[in-house]
N, C-alpha and C positions, 0 to 999 in steps of 0.2 A: 779600481781605486782612482786611476787617472781620470776616468769619466766623472766619478763622484766629486772629486776635488775641483773639477772645472764647473760644476753646476752652480747656478746663481744662488740657489738655496743654501748650499754648503758655504759658499764664499761669504754671503751676507751674514749667516749665522756665525761663521768663524770671525768675521770682523766684529760682530757684537761681543763675542767671547773675549777677543783681544782687548776691545775697548773696556769691557767690565774689569778685566784683569789689570789693565794699566791704571784705570781709575781707582781700583781697590788698592793697588800697590802705592799709588801716590797718596791716597787718603791714609793708608796704614803708616806710611813713612812720616807724613806730617803729624799724624796723631801720636806716633811713638816719640817723635822729636818734641812735641808739645808737652806730653806727659813727662818725658825725661827732664826737660827744662824745669817743669813745675816741681817735680820731686827733688831735683838738684837744688832749687831755690829753698825748698823746705829744709833740706839737709844743711844748706848753708846757714839757715836760721838756727838750727840746732847746734851747729859748730860754733856759731857766734855766742850762743848761750853757754856752751861748754867752755869757750874761751873766757867768758866773764867769770865763771865759777873758778877757773884755774887762777885767774888774776886775783880774785878775792882770797883764795887760799894762800897766794904768795904774799898778800898784804896783811894776813892774820885774821881776816874775817872768818866767822864760823860757817861751815858748809851746811846745807840743808840736811835734815835727818832721813829723808826718803830714799837716799842712795848712798852707798859707800863712798866716802871721800867726796860726796856731792856730785858724782858723775855716773853716767850709764855704763853698762857692761860694753866692752869693746873700745872704750874711749882711750886714746893715746894722748899723753901729755909730755912735752919736752921743754926743759928750761935750758936756755943757752946763756952762759955767762962769759965774761972775758977770759976766764980760766979754763972753761970746758963746757961740755953739754952732756945732759943725762935725761933719760925719760923712762916712762913706764906705761903699761897698758893694763886696764882693768879686765880681768877674766870674767867668764860667765858666772863664776861663783862669788864674785865681788872682791877677790884678792888682787893685789898688785904684782905685776911681773915686769921685771926690768927689760927695756927694749934693747935689742942688739945694736951694736955700733953701726951696722949697715943701715938699719931702719932710722936711727938717729941722724945719720948722714944724709939720708934722702929728705927727711923733714927739715934739716938745717938749711937746705937749699931754698926754702920758701922765703919770699920777700915779705917784709912787714906790710900788712894790709891786703895781702893777696889771698884769694881763695883758689885752690888748685887741687885737682885730682892726681894722686900719686900712687905708685905701687910699692907697698912695703914688703920687704922680704919676710916670708913665713906668715904674714898677716893678710896679704891680699890688697885690694884697692881701697884707698881711703880718700876722704875729702878733708883737706887740711887748711888751717888758717894760722897766720903768725901775727903777733902784736908785740910792740916794744914797750916795756915798763922800766923806765930808767935805763940802767945798763943791762937789763935782763930782757931777753926775747922769749916770750911764751908762745909755744906752738901746740895747738890741739888738733885732733882729727877724729872723725867718726867713719866707720866702715860704710861702703856704698853697696854692700851685698843686697840690702833690702830693695834698693833702687833697681839693681840688676835683676833680682828675682821678679820684681813687678814688671819690668820691661820685657823680660823673657816670657813671662806669662801672657802679657799683652800681645806680644808678637805671635805666640802660639795660637791665641784666640783669633787674631787677625788672619793668620794663615788658614785656620779652620773655616771661619766664616767667609773669607775670600774665596776659598776653594768651593764651598757650597754655592756662593753667589755665581761663580764662573760656570759651574755645572748647571745651575738653574737657568742662567742666561743662555747657555747653549741649547738646552731643551726647549725653553720658551721661544728662543730665537728661531729654531728650526720650525716649530709649530706656527708661529706668527708669520714667518716669511713664506712658508708654503701656502698658508691661507691667503696672504696678500698677493701671491703670484698666481693664484688660481685663475683670475681673469686673463693673465698673460698666456697661460696654458690654453685657454679657450681661443685666444687669438692665434696661437700656433696651430691648434687643431683646425681652425678655418683655413689657414694657409696650406696645411697638409691635404685637406679635402679638395682645394682648388688644384693643388699640384697633381692629384690623382686623376683629374679630368682629362679626357682625350682632346687636348687643345689643338691638335694638328689636323683635325678633320671636322668638316661641317661648321654650321653656325653654332656658336657657344651659347648665346642667350644669357640668362641670369644665373650666375654662379653663387656659391655660398657667401654669406656676409657675417661679420662679427655682430652679435646682438646689440640692439640699441642701448640696453642698460650698461654696456661696457664701453660706450663711446663718449664718455664725459671728458671733454678736452681739458678740464681742470686737473686731471690726473695724468701721470706719465703713460700709464697703460691705455687710458682713453685716447691720448694723442697717437699712440702706436695703432690702436684699433681704427681710428678715423683715417690715418694715413693708409692703412691696409685696405680699408673699404674703398677709398678714393682710387688707389692703385688698381684694385680689382675692377672698378667701374671703367677706368681708362682702358684696361686690358680687354674687357668685354667689348667695348666700343671699337677698339682697334681690330680685334679678331673678327668681329661681325662685319666691320667695313672691309677687311681683307677678304672675307668669304663672299660678300656681295660683289667685290671687285673681281674675284675669280669667276663668279657666276656670270658677271657681265662680259668678261673676256671670252668665256666659253660661248656665251650667246652671240657675242660679236663675231667670233670666228665662224660659228654655225651660220649666222645670217649672211656674213660676207661670202661664205662658200656657196650658200644658196643663191645669192644675187648673181654671183659669177657663173654658177652652173647653168642658170636659165639662158643667158645669151649664148653661152658655149654650146648648149644643146641645140639652140636654133641654128647657129652657124654650122654645126656638124651636120644637122639634117639637110640644110640647103646645099652644103658641099656635096653630100652623097647624092642628092637629087640632081645636081649639075653634072656629076660624073656619070650617072646612069642615063640621063637624057640630054642630048646635044641640041635641044631646041634653043635657038638664039634668044627668043622672047623670054622663055623660062629662065635661061641663063642670066639675062639682064635683070629679071625680077629677083633672082636668088642673090646676085651680087649686091643689089640694092638693100636687101634685108641684112646681108652680112655687114654692109657698111653701117647700117643703123645700129646693129647689135654691138659692133666693135666700138662705135662712138659711145654707146651707153657704157660698155665695159671700161673704156678709157676714162670716162667721167667718174665712174665708181672708183676705179683705182686711184685717180687723182684725189678724190675726196678722202679716201682711206689714208693715203700718204700724208695729206694735210693734217688729218686728225692725229696721226702718229707723231708728226713733228710738233703739233701743239701739245700733245700729251707729254712729249719729251722735254717740253719747256724751252724749245729753241726760240731765240729772240726774234721779234718782228721789227720791221722798219719803223723808225720813230721820227716822223716829220710832221709839220703842220698840215692838217687836212681841213678843207672847207666842207663842213658837214652839210651846209645848205646846198652847195653846188652838187655834192654827191647825191643828195636826195632828189634834186631836179633831174639829173642824168638818169638815175635809176627809174624814176616814174615815167620818163620819156620812153625808155626801153620797154617798160611794161605796157604802155599804151599801144606800142607797135605790135607786141606779141598778143595782147588781149584787148582789142578795141571794143569788145562787147561789155567790158566793165567800165565803171565810171571812176576815173583816177583824179584825185584832187591833192593840192598842196596847201599847206598852212605854215608858212615860214615867216620869221621876223624880217624887217627891212635890212638889218645888218647881218653880215655873214657870221655864222657860228663856227669857230675854229677849234679843233681838238688836235692833240698830238697822237699820231699812230701810223699804222700801215694803211695807206689809201686803198690799195688793191684789196686787202682783206676786209676793210670796213665796207667797201663797195659790195663785196661778196655777201656780207651780213645783210645789208639792205636788200640786195637782189634776191637772196634766199627767202627773206620774209615776204617780199612782194610776190615771189613765185608761189610760196605757200598759200598766200591769200587768194591768188588767181586759181590755183588748182582745186581748192576746197570750198570755193563759193560759186554760186551759179552766175550766169550772165545777168548783167544789170546791177550787180552788187557795187556799192560805192566803197572805194578804198581810199583812205585819206592818210597822207604822209605829213607829219607835223614835227617841228623841231623848236626847242626853246632852251634858254639858259635858266638853271635853277641853282642859285648860289655859285659854287665853284664847279658845277657839273653841267654837262649838256645832255638833254634828254630828247631822243628821237623816237616817235611813236608811229606805228602802222595800225590803223583802225579800219575795221570793216563791219558792215551791217549784215553779214551773212548768217548762216544757220548756227554758227558757233562751234566750239570744240566739245565733243561728248564728255560728260562729267567723268566717266570712268577712264577716259584717255588723258584728261588734263594733267594729272600728276606725273605722267610719264611722257609728256609731249616732247621733252628735250632729249630723251634717250635715243640712242642710235637704232636705226631701222624701225622706228615707230611710225606707223602710218594709220590714218583714220580709216582708209578703205584699201587693204592690200590688194584686192581684186583689180583696182584701177591702175596698178603700177605699170602694167604693160602698155596701157594707153596713154597715161600721163607722163611716163618716163621717170617718175620719182623713185628714189632709192631709200627714202626714210632717213637720210643723213643731213638734209638741209638745215633743220632747226638745231640739230646737235652741233653742226659746224658753226652756225651763227652764235650759239652760246659759247663754244670753245674759243672762237676768235674774240668775242667780247671779253671773256674772262682773261684772255691773254693780254688784253689792253687794261687790265685791272678794273674792268667795268662789270655791269650786271645786265642780264636779259631776263625780263619777267613777262608773264602773260596773265591776263584776266579774260574770262570768256563766259558769256551767257548768250542765249539765242538773240541774235540781232545786235550784239555788242561784243566784239572781240578786239582786244588791244594788246599788241606786243610793244614793250618799252625797253629801249636800249639806253643805258645811262653810262656816260663816259666822263672822265675828268677833262674840264675845259682849260 
């Protein structure tokens, strides 16, 4: 019972029943009052006519022959003179019966010209009227039982029809409300279907949706359906993003472990070789290899720590940085490392200044130049250019090398992504350079993009100027 009374169907139907009952009660009360007033006015007209006939009888005029003494049955007439008062009532058989003193006393209280309902002992409720004729006051009255009978009958019919109306409203209300709430049940069913999905494991993909025919925003149910579909869409995107992030973390850990295991294996092998053989020349070669691998490990760990700090949102230094000078310094370093490439600068005459961390921005440019050097053959022309574009500074690194493979281009900024993993041991790359460059750029509220076709590869760094 508690569950039923809390359902929306029952509550709406109950509200309709209460509304119909209240409206029926108000209409019944107003109708009863209007009919009662109308019948009372009619009775007052009859009382006035009765009063006229009683006054005519007092002045000696002849009464009409259609009724005894010219009055209807039940009529009471009282004459009040300075010496006393007396009255009579016409019985149903047309005879006159003298009124009791109590009844005469009640009628004697009427004021001349006043219509009033009074209760006469042994006779019941009457509507009386008084008029003065010289020194005599004539009081007449007619019973109100016909009005009461009519009103009582009217109330009975009102109660009957009102009850039928309430019961009908209840039945129709339940039917209509259930029919109108059917779309809401479909929305609830969709929510239950999604609630039953294993949301804690794997990629979610596309979940259930409320049908399009129920998503009319001009209706309340349609607004709920649209809101639920929007919520489900956001939930799917969030869960899929979380799944991808977890997969990336797992892959990142696996790749980092692999990258660290390789130099550790090399160091372990040369250490064992040095312990087994005491040859000074071999020992010196082994220590040289250990130094190379430890340097590589230190670089990898440093890059990983920097990525972790950037992922954690730690603030960077915020100072004016001359992007033009930074580009010149970076390309000078690149010329020394790879003189077989052609390095060119394309800078405006005025310095381009941005706000940021100079050391990290230098690392961005250096990583992009290193990427161009490692993945292009000797003789490739690499051009570093900078310009102002509105409120932004754009630095580009362009090369005319073979370009980035099409299948690799969408993932080029992912961590441990390399065009040729087999060359890692010779080039010293860890696959973190471009990922670091993008993370540092985004930490400066900037963007790093790439376009690449054979003979035309361009990385563009956009920062706020």
